[in-house]
N, C-alpha and C positions, 0 to 999 in steps of 0.2 A: 039534336044537331042534326042538320040537313045534309048528307055527304052525297057528292056524285065522282064519278071518275070519266073524265072524258079522253078519249084513246084516240089519237091522229097517226094513221098508218100512211107511212111513203114506199117507195120503192127501196129507199135507204136505211130507214130506221122508224121508228115507233115511238112518239111522243106521249107521256102520260102525265094528265093533269087531274089532282087531287083538289076537290072544291071542297069547303066546308062554309054552309050559307054562303054559298056563292063566291066564296074567297079564296084566291088560290093558297094552297098552303104546300103543295109537293109538287115537282115538275121532273121527270125522270125519262132519259132518252136511253135508249136501247137499240144499236144499231143492228142491222140485220145479217154484218158479219162479225159481230161482237166475238172476242175469245176471250177466255180467262175472267169467266165472271165469277162472283163469289158463289161457292157451294160445288162450281164442278170438280169433280175427282178427276186425278191423273194418275197414272204412272209413270213415275220419274226416275231418274237416275243421280244418285249421289256424284254430283260433279267435285265439289271440294269442303274438305272439313276445317274448320276456323276455330282451333281451340282456344285461340285468345277472345272471340266472339261468344263461346258455346253454343255456334251456331254451324249448319252446312248450307253449301249453295247448291241446288237442286237443278237438274236440266228437265224443263217440262215443255222445252220447244219454242219458250218465248225467246227474244233477242237477248234480255237478259234473265242470267238465271234468278229462280225464284229463291227467296231466302227462309230456311227453318231453323227457328230457334229452339234449344233443347226443350224450354218450357212448352212449347207446342207439340212435340212429340205424341203427348197423352200418354197416362200411367202404362197403357197395354201395349205399346209399340213393340215389345219383344214378340207378344203375339202376333200383331199384325207380321211382321217381318218373317215369320217362321210359316204362317200360313200363306204369305206370298212366295216363299222359296218351294213350299210344298205344291202350291197349286202350277207353279210355272214348272215343274220337274214333272207334272202329271198325277202326283200321288192325290192330290186334294180335290181334284176335279168334282168328285161326286159327294165329298165329307161335307155333313151337314154341320154348321157352325156349333150346334148343340154338344156334338160328339167330339168338338175340338179340344184338345187338352191345351188349357192357357199356359203361359210363361209367366214367370212373377212379374209384379209390377217394379218399373224402373223408380226409383228416388227423385224427390224433387229437386236434390241439392247434387246430383250427378253429372259428369262429363258428357258430352256429345260423342268423343272420340273413343269411348268406351261402349257405344252402342250403335254406331252408324261407322261405317267406310268408304271410302272412294269407290266409284263403280258399282254400287248395290243399288238395287231397284227397290222404290217405295213407293207404296201407294198415298198420296197426298190429296189433301182438299186445298182450295183459294181460298184464303182466310180474308184476303185483302186485293183488290186490284192494281193492278200495274199504276203508279201515280207517279208524272212527272218523270223523272229519270230514272225511276225505282223499279225495279222486277215485282211480280206478284209477291206476297207474303203468304206461306202456307202453314199447313196444319196435319200431323199423322193422325189426328184423333179424329177420324170419320164421324160424321153427323147427319142423317138423313132428317130433313126437317118436314114433318106433316102439318094437316090442319090443325090437329089436338096434340099431336105425339112429337117427339124427336126421339129417332133410335140410334144408339151408339154401339156398335158391334164391340165384341170381345169384354163388356162389361157387363156388371149383373147388378148397378146400381140405380136406383129409382128415387128421381127428383121430381118435387111440385112447384111450379111457380109460386113465388112469393106473394105475388098478388091474390093468390085463393085465400082469402084471410080464413075462412073456418074452418076449425079442427076437423070438425066431422066430415067436414066434404073433402079433405086432404086424406084422411084415412081412408075413406068408401073409395077415391081414385087409386089410392095405394093398393088397397086390396085387389080392387078389378085388374089393375096392370099387373100385380102379381100373380094372377090365375092364369093370363092369358100370355103373357110377353114369352117368348122364345129363350132356352136357354144361353147364356154367354152373350146378352143383349141387353144393355141398360138402355133407360128410357125416362127421358124428360117430360113431364107432364105441362102443358101449356097452359095459359090463362083461360082460353075459351073451352076447354075441357070441362070446366065446371057445370056439375049438374048434367052433364051429357050421359046418353044410357051406354050401357057397354056393349051395345052392338056397334055403335059410331065408333068408339074406341077402339074395336077389336078390327074392323074395316079399315081405318087408318093405320093401323099396326101391321097390318098384312100389306096393306099397298107398299108401306116402306121397307118389310121384309125382302119382298118381291125386287126393291130394287138394289139391295143387298147382294142379292143370289144372281142378279144379272151382272154384278160386278165380279163375282168370282165364277161365274160361268164364263167371262171374258179373259181371265186372267191366264190362264194357261197358254193362248196363242199370242199374247199381246206383249209387243217390243217396245220399252222407252225410245223416246218421249211420246206419249199417246193419251188423248182425252178417252178416258172409259166410260164415264159417262157425265152428261151435262146436267145444270141445276135446270128447274122449269125457268120458263123464259119470265123477265121483267111482269110484266101484266097479271100472272097467274101466282107469281109470289107475292105483289100487291093484293091480290083478291084472297089469298091465303093466309095472310097476315093480318089484314085489315077490314075485312067484309064483315060486318054484324048488322043487325036491325037497323042502324042509323043513316044507311045505305038507301038510296031514294033512286038514282038513276047510274047507269053504267052505257055511255054512249060511244059508239065505235063506228068508223066511216069505212071500214072495210069488210065487207061481205063474208070473206073465209075467218076474218079473226072474231067476227062477230058471232059465227057457227061455233068455232072453238072455245069461246070464252061463255057460251050459253050451255056447250057441254059440260064445262069445268064446273058452272054453278049448280046445274044439275046435278053434279055429284055430291059437292060438300055442301049445298045450301039450297035444295030442293024448291022450298016455297018462295023463294028470291029471283027464279028464273025470271019473271016478267019484267023485271026492272034492266035488263039489257036490251038495249034499242039500236036500231040501225040508223045511222044518219044520212039519210040521202038527197038532202037540199043542196042547192049549187053553192050556197056560201060556203066557204071553209070552214070546218068545225069549230075550228081554235076562235076564229073571227065571230062565229053563230054563238058560242058561250062566253064572249067578250073575255078568254083567255090572253088573246094577242096584246090587248090593252092593257091588261094588268100586269104582263111579263113587261113590257116597254117601262113601266111604273115603279116594279118593284125590285129589278137587277139594274145595276149601276154602281157606282160608287155612294151617291148620295139618295136616299129614300125618305119621300114626305109624308107624312100623314096628315089626316084630314085637319086636325084640329091647327095644324102650323108646325107642330114639334117635326123635326127631323132628324135622321140618322145618317153618320158618316161612317162607311164601311171600308174600311184598310187591309190587304193582305200582305202576307209577308212569309219569307218560306218556312219561319217555327210558327207564326200564331196569326189570328186574325184581331184586329181591333176595331170596337165599335163606338163612337163618341154619341152621345145625346145632346141635341141643341132643343133648347124650348121653342127657336125661333120666334115668329110675332104672338107666340100664346103669352097673354097677361091677362090675369084675372085681377083687377084693380080692388076687388073687394076682398082680396085675400092675400095673406102676407108671404114673403119669399118662401119661406117652408112649407107653406100649403101650396103655393105654385109648383115648387120641385117636386112634390111627392105627386101630385096627380099629373105632372108632364113625366114622371119616373114610370108610376103604372101603366099608363098608356103607350110609352115605352118599352115596357116589358114585353109587352103582348105582340109588338111588332117584331122585339129582338127573336122571341121565340119561334116566330112564324117565319122569318129569316133564315134561321139555322136548319128549318126544316126546307124551307123552298129551296137553298142552294145547296143543301147538303154538306155545309160547313163541319170539317173536323178537327180535331187536335185541341190546341187551347185557344180559347176565344177571352179575351179581356175587355168588359163594357166599363165606360166611363160615365155611368150616371151623373145626374146634376146632383151636388153637394148636398146633402142634408145634416142639421146639426142634432137632431132627436133621434137617440136610438130606437124607439117605438118605430118610428116612420122606415128608418132602416130595414126593421124587420118586417113590416109590411111591404116593402120592396121584395125583399127576400121570399117572402109566402107568395107572392103574388107571380114572379117569377119561375118558380117551383111547381105552381098549379097549372100555369099555363104550358110548361115543358113537359106535365104528365102525357100528353098527347103525341109527343114525339117517341116514337118506336126503336130509336137509336140509344145505344147505352150512354148514359152522362154522367154528370156529378157538377153541382153548384155548390160554391163555396159561400157564404155569407159577406156583406159589403166590408170590404178593409178599411182601416182608418183613413185612406186615401181616396175613400168613395168607389173604389174598383170592387167590380164583382168579376170572378174567375169561373170558368166553366171548360169542361173537357168535354169533349163527344167524340163517340167512336167515329172512326172515318175507316171505310172499306172499300169506297169509290173516290175518284176524281170528283174534285168538287163540281158543280154545275156552276157552268159561266158562261151566260149569255150578253152577247154584244148589242146594246141598244141603242150606242151612238152611232147616229147615222152621218155618214161621209159627206163631204160636199160634193154635189153631181159633177161639177166641172174639174177642180184642182186636185181633190181627195186630199185634200189638207196641205198640199206642197206649196201652193201659190202658183203652179204651172201645170199645165195641163197637155197631154199627148195629142197631137193633132186630130181631130173628130173625123178627118176624112179621110185617114188611115185606119180606121178602125176595123172595117171590113178586109181589109188587105193583113191585118194582124191575123185576124179571125182565121181567114183561108190560109197562111202559112203556118198556124198551128194546126189546121185540120189536116194539111198535106203531112206535117211531120207525125200526126198520130196514126195518120192510115200508109205512108209509105214506109216508115222509120220505126213505128213500134207496133204496124201490123192489125191495128184496131180497124174493126170491120162493122161493129154497131156501136154507134156514140149518139149521146145527148148534149144539144148545144142549150143553154139557158141564158137568156138576156133580158135585158131592160125592154117592156113593151113595145117602146118607141123603135127600138131597133129590130126587133120582132116585126113589127109592121112595115119597116123598110124590107127586111129581106124576104118577106112572103109577099111584096106587092105585085100586082100583075096575075094574071091567070094562069099562063102555060112557061113565060121565059122568066120565073122569077131568080133570084141570085139561089135560094137554096136549091132550086132544081138544077142551075148551073155545076153547083158543087157536086150533089149527086151523082150528076152524069159524069162529070169530070174524074172523080177519085174512086168512082164506084162503092161507097159506101152506104149503109143504111145510117141517114143522119135524121133524127128528131129534133123540131126545135119549138121550145116553150119559152112562154112568158114567165118574170117574174117581178111583181109590183116591187119587193123589197129591194131589188137590184138599184145600184145609182146607174146614169147614163151611160157609162162604157163600161161597166161590170159585165163580166161574161165568164162561164165555168162548163168544162167540158165533163161528161159522166160517162163511165163505160158501161157494159150492157148488164154490169151487175149492180149499177146504180151508185160504184163509189167515184168521188171527183177525182180526175185527173190534175195533179199540180204542175202547171205549166212554169 
């Protein structure tokens, strides 16, 4: 399988598209000012203990307090709390974790008010980003993920990925890690560690241990709420977790990011450094590789497959529902059962792709076309499991029920990817009435005046439809744009955007963040 990673970097965000055989299967957006990403580690303060929920709310600086359940404390939480107390008192500033005396593990059936108390400082790691109206979900069982290994402080357990099937290889890896791992540190051996040399594993382990040491060094002077260390960016995380021999291209349109990716791959996969390429053409990178067109065709309520089969995807607060329809696909030479089987098998591949592409999580219910034969339902179940093997998110699939429904649970750690593909009417915006277009420039100028004089914004970017851009810049010297700059003393940059409807415009500040008007 030919895998390509296409990275579109702008001033405000980085868009990452993963292609498999030219087909878009994953789309990630990482804002440059994004906080509270999965893997970030914070020093927080216990805000409130909720014995009824057996959980606590932790102040990490977000508008909504983070949620910490008893089961997310980790068995070694008493050791972590003791270490934090000593570090913040100055006693553990130079103590190696190998010399640290661990506390007894907590029991799984315990109560959170027996472990934590209000006002207490605690190190936590973001396990799920803020979604909708909820704050982040966090864990105090810290884990540092590398290319081959995951390091867990205050533990001595060594685990091996279940995807490594060879008993001989599992034993070899366990022996190697036992001989090189630091004391009081547990290790999870990832699938990609299979058949790797001890030097590769040792280098990865040393890098992870340095990250832990950087945390312990910061603790003495840290005051909550404070981000102690951030997870690597989304681009590097995808490369770390997904990069293998099947990758053929990594194309990026930003020279700085291009050098960073080359440097990162040079460390983890030196022989693949040649696949990193810089896009320098005038055509936007997503348009060049056909990603924009695929986004338009694969997001939205209805998704059509080439054969005529289509999916209808609905979202509720609690679950996602996908309905499979055969459309105009009918093979006259086959009976209803075979037509239903072929349609369902084709739809199963698209369902698996949609789950990855939209990063849909929680409960997903799929209404496949009814089939009467048990062997055909089994074929559908096997096909769906096979297609979902490429999905890195944890998931569980149940066999078709007697109603023909397939239920899937899929790990959700980030907000679902939602791309608006419906284009609004260029004149009425769907209301049946429009603002007088002759007043558009007056409206823009009024908003500009407000931002400069009331909000003290001195550097702004205004993005408009290309026709409006042409109107505001017509002439050599006495343009509307120049008049506004001189009148308000503002550094104003004007940019056209083909995707905007005729009367649409947006202001952005110097950091590239949109200013809501």
